[in-house]
N, C-alpha and C positions, 0 to 999 in steps of 0.2 A: 503493499500500500504506500509506504514511504516513497519507493521509486516512482509509482504512478503519480503521486502528488508532486514530486520534484519536477517531473516532466511538464505538469500543468504550471508549476510555479515559475520555471526558468524564464519563459518568454515574457510573462507578466511583470516580474521583478526587473527585467531588463527594461521594459517600457516605463516602469516606475523611476528607476534610477536616471534614466535619460529624459525624464519629463522636465519641462522648463523650470518647475518649481524646485526639484532637487538639484538640477544642474545649476540653476542661478544661486542657490544656497551655497553649493561647493565654491563657486567662483566669486561670491560676494555681490553679485549683481542682482539678486532678487529684490523686488520692490519691498520696502520695509512693511507696507500694508499686507502683503501676501504672507510674510512670516507671522505677523501679528494674528492674522485669521487663522492660520494653522495652529499656533500655539494656544490660542484662546479656545478654539473649538475642541482641541485635544484635551486640555486640562479640564474643561467644564463640562464636556458632553461625551467624548469618545472613550476616555479612560474610565470615567465612572461607570459608563454602560457596560464596558468590558468586565470590570470588577463584579458588577451585579450578574452579568450573564455567567461568569465562571461559578459564582456561588450557587446559581440556579442549576447549572449543569452538574456540580458536585452532588447536588441532592438527587439527581435521577441516575447516577452511576449504578451499575448492577449491584446486587447483594452478595455475590460470591467474593472470594479472596482478590480476584482481579479487580472487581468493581470497588471493593474497599480501598485498594491501593490507588485506583483511578480517582475516586472521590477525594482521597487525602491530597492527591496532587493538585486537583482543581481547587479544593478549599484553601490549601496553603497559597496557591497563586492569587486567589480572590483576596485573601487577607493581605498579602503583600502589596497588592494593587491598590486596595483601599488605603493602605498605610502610606503609599506614595502620593495621595492627593494633597496633603498640606505642603509637601515639597514642591509639587507642580504649582501650586498657588503662589508660593514664594518666588519661584523662578519666573512665573508670569509677572509678578511685580517688578522684578529686576529688568525683564525685557521691556515692559512699559517705560521704565525710567530711561533705558538705553535708547529706545525709539522716540522718546519725547511724547508719549501717549498718556492720556488719562484713563486708567484701567476701567473705572466707572463700574456700572453694573454688567453682569455677564451677558453677552449677546445670545440670543436664542439660536438654536441650531439651524445652519443653513440647509437648503433642500438636500444636498448630497449627504451631509452629516446626519440629518434626520433620517434618511434612508438607511445609512450604516448602522446608527445606534438602534434603530427599530429592528433591524435584522439581528443584531446581537442579542437584544432583549427577548426576542422570540425564540432564541435557540433552546432554552429549557422546555419549550412546549413541543419540541421535535423528538423523534427517536434519538437516542444517545449517539449513534454513529453520525448522524446528520448534524447534531448539536456540536460535537467536538470538531467535525470537519469544518464548519462554518467559522468557529472562533480561532482556528489555527493561524490563518494569515495575519491576524493582528499582531501576534508576537513573533512568529517566524520572520515575517516581511520586516519587522522592525530590526531583528538581528541582521538580516542580509543587507538592508538599506544602510544600517549604521556601520557595517563593515566597509561598504563601498564609500560612504561619506568620510570615515576615518582615514582611508587610504588615499582618497583623491582630492579632499577639500584643500583650499588655499589657506594656510594657517596664518596669513597676514590679512585676511579678509576681515570686514567689519562685523561679520557674524561668527568669528572664531570663538568668542566666549559662549555664545548660545550653543554652538555645535559641541563644545567640550562638555557642557552639562547635559546635553541631549544623548550623547554617546553612553552606552551602558558601561559600567565599570566592572572589572574582574570577569569571572567566568559564570556568573549566576545566570545570566540570560541563556548562554549556550547550554548549560546544564539543564535549565527549564525546558528549552526547546528539544533537547535530546530525550528528556523524559516524556514530553508530550508526544513526540514521534514514536517512542516505544509504545505508548498507550494507543496510538493510532493503529500501529501494526497488530497489536494484540486484539483490539476490538474487531479489526478487519478479519483476522485469522479465525476468530470464533463467530463471525457473522455470516450472513447469506450474501449471494451476488446482489440482492437488492440493497442490503446494508452498505456494501462497498460502493454501489452506484450512488446512493444517497450521500454518502460521506464525500465522495469525489465531487458531486454536483454542488453541494453546499460550500465545499472548499473553493470551488471555481467562482462562485458567487461572491464569496468573502474576498478573494483575491482581486476581483474586479472593482469591489468597493474600496479596497485600499488604493487603487489607482485613482478612483473617483474622489477620494479624500484629497490627494495631491492636486488634482485638477480643479477641485472646488476652491482650494487655497490660492492656486495660481490666478483664478478668475475672480476671486472674492465673491463667490456666488451667493446671491441672496434671493429671497423669494420675489417673484415678478409681480405678484398681486397681493 
């Protein structure tokens, strides 16, 4: 299953890393308003939705020994993600000061962000294979995009400080993704062909929504009506 998802992920991650949002961030040419849109929507909407979705998926993990281990992984990730929210708020305040913005009240989710957060929050209402397939791109793509950003960004750009705090420290994220992919393989091995198809299909949808998040930030997409 991991190999099948990697084949889906590769072209999408390539499209994401070469998107004008991430390319502009690497070079330091990204309009400040686009970075603000991304950071604010991420801290106030995307990450909290991911934390809640993980907690909900932990609750629907199977009741056998594999399910208990899967539930523990998801519950631990949910707790860590909830715990990161105050730090994200602090970093958002620093970014506001650096960009000369008044943080003010949190902006509502834009159309693409509303679609993504709704998709994540609906995951616990799905069969478990579909649920974990849909949530995987959020963290796996963060790992892959961060690795590209670390390697290729201009350290002298005006966004170097923000990039430094955005990049994950240590090996915890790699270890979490490895554990999540182990869970994916176990669930797929014990499931039916339909389970595998659901998992892959929901993963593909989540991957596309990761691209949509970058594109929404680049265009600062708001509701037209």
